[in-house]
C-alpha positions in Angstrom: 15.9 -11.1 11.3 14.2 -11.1 8.4 10.9 -9.4 8.1 7.8 -8.2 5.6 5.8 -5.4 6.4 2.6 -4.0 4.1 1.6 -0.7 5.0 -2.1 0.1 4.0 -3.9 3.8 4.3 -6.4 5.4 2.6 -5.6 7.3 -0.7 -3.3 10.3 0.6 -3.0 8.9 4.2 0.8 9.0 3.4 1.6 5.4 3.0 3.8 5.9 0.0 6.1 8.3 1.8 6.4 6.1 5.0 7.1 2.8 3.6 9.8 4.9 0.9 11.3 6.4 4.1 11.3 3.1 6.1 12.7 1.0 3.4 15.3 3.2 3.1 16.4 3.9 6.4 16.2 -0.2 6.7 18.0 -0.5 3.7 15.6 -3.0 2.2 13.9 -3.3 -0.9 10.2 -1.6 -1.1 7.6 -3.3 -3.1 4.4 -1.2 -4.3 1.0 -2.3 -5.8 0.7 1.2 -7.1 4.1 1.1 -8.9 3.3 -2.6 -10.1 0.2 -1.6 -11.5 1.3 1.9 -13.1 4.1 -0.6 -15.0 1.1 -2.7 -16.0 -1.2 0.0 -17.0 1.6 1.8 -19.4 2.5 -1.5 -20.9 -0.6 -1.4 -22.5 -0.2 2.1 -23.5 -2.8 3.4 -21.3 -2.8 6.8 -19.2 -2.0 6.6 -15.8 -5.4 7.9 -14.5 -7.0 6.7 -11.4 -9.8 5.0 -13.0 -7.3 3.0 -15.3 -4.9 1.9 -12.4 -8.0 0.9 -10.4 -9.7 -0.9 -13.4 -6.7 -2.6 -14.6 -5.4 -3.4 -11.1 -8.5 -5.0 -10.3 -8.9 -7.0 -13.3 -5.4 -8.5 -12.8 -6.3 -9.1 -9.2 -9.1 -11.0 -10.1 -7.4 -12.9 -12.7 -5.2 -14.8 -10.5 -4.6 -13.0 -6.8 -1.4 -15.4 -6.3 0.2 -14.2 -9.8 -0.8 -10.9 -9.0 1.2 -10.5 -5.6 4.0 -12.5 -7.1 4.6 -10.1 -9.9 4.4 -7.3 -7.8 7.0 -8.6 -5.6 9.2 -9.8 -8.4 8.5 -6.2 -10.5 10.6 -4.7 -7.6 13.3 -6.8 -7.4 12.8 -8.6 -4.4 14.0 -12.3 -4.1 12.8 -14.9 -1.5 14.8 -14.5 2.0 14.7 -10.6 1.5 13.1 -8.4 4.1 10.5 -6.4 2.2 8.6 -3.3 2.6 5.0 -3.4 0.4 3.4 -0.2 0.1 -0.3 -0.2 -0.6 -2.1 -3.2 0.8 -5.9 -3.0 -0.3 -7.6 -6.8 -0.3 -7.4 -8.7 2.8 -7.5 -11.6 0.1 -3.8 -10.9 -0.8 -2.9 -11.3 3.2 -2.6 -15.2 3.0 -1.0 -15.2 -0.7 1.8 -12.6 0.7 2.8 -14.6 3.3 3.3 -17.7 1.6 5.4 -16.1 -0.5 7.6 -13.7 1.9 7.9 -16.9 3.9 9.8 -17.7 6.1 9.2 -13.9 7.1 5.4 -13.6 8.6 3.6 -10.4 6.9 2.9 -7.5 9.3 0.1 -5.0 8.7 1.0 -1.2 9.5 -2.4 1.0 8.8 -1.9 4.5 8.3 -5.2 6.4 9.9 -6.1 10.1 9.0 -8.6 12.5 9.3 -10.6 13.7 6.5 -9.7 17.1 6.5 -5.9 16.4 6.3 -6.2 14.1 3.5 -8.0 16.3 1.4 -5.6 19.1 2.0 -2.6 16.6 1.5 -4.3 15.3 -1.7 -4.9 19.2 -2.5 -8.6 19.0 -3.1 -9.7 22.6 -3.9 -12.9 22.3 -5.7 -16.1 20.1 -5.9 -15.1 18.2 -9.1 -11.8 17.1 -7.5 -14.1 15.9 -4.3 -16.4 14.0 -6.7 -13.5 12.4 -8.4 -12.0 11.3 -4.9 -15.3 9.9 -3.8 -15.9 8.1 -6.8 -11.9 6.8 -6.0 -12.9 5.9 -2.4 -15.9 4.3 -4.1 -14.1 1.3 -6.4 -13.7 -1.8 -4.8 -10.2 -1.5 -4.7 -10.9 0.9 -1.4 -13.9 -0.8 0.1 -11.7 -2.9 2.7 -9.1 0.1 3.3 -10.6 1.7 6.0 -12.2 -1.3 7.5 -11.1 -4.8 7.4 -7.4 -4.2 6.4 -7.5 -1.4 9.5 -9.0 -4.1 12.0 -5.8 -6.4 11.4 -3.6 -4.2 11.3 -1.0 -4.8 13.9 0.0 -1.3 14.1 -2.2 1.9 13.5 0.1 5.1 13.1 -1.5 8.5 12.9 -1.1 9.6 9.5 -1.8 13.6 11.1 1.7 13.6 12.7 4.8 14.3 11.0 6.2 12.0 8.6 9.1 11.8 10.3 7.1 10.6 13.9 5.5 8.1 11.7 8.3 6.7 10.3 10.2 6.3 13.8 7.2 4.9 15.0 6.9 2.2 12.3 10.8 1.2 12.5 10.3 0.7 16.2 7.6 -1.7 15.3 9.3 -3.4 12.7 12.6 -3.6 14.7 10.9 -5.1 17.7 9.6 -7.6 15.4 
């Protein structure tokens, strides 16, 4: 069975940890929008600050959504016909494009929900400056659809406050059940 699963969630929800563990267990490729954008930012000689990542990622996405998605998948080493776990789905406009790219698999979406206090603790917010920086990142256009549209269309909603092991077990069961 070939599958394609995209994980989404707010900053600090655990999507990278969970998607990495799931890909490892399933022995499949893992593509990450964040990893790809970090690569693009580094290739431009810029620091990988959240501000640069959001700005450059949005610029590339808006320039050509299909190319952005294709390049992200290719950067992971994935080839068509293989199963894939995708980390960091942020825009509903990319879903039909990803579906086209991962065919014959059909993209399924898992959302990692997390309460705000747990998220802040996980990120390590310790003062008002850090909190203001996170609020600014959360307000960026790259984050606007994550907790709303993407969450609503997800086929699976995981409780990011649970242990990583429990989240991964739930995700694996859902993926295997197709």
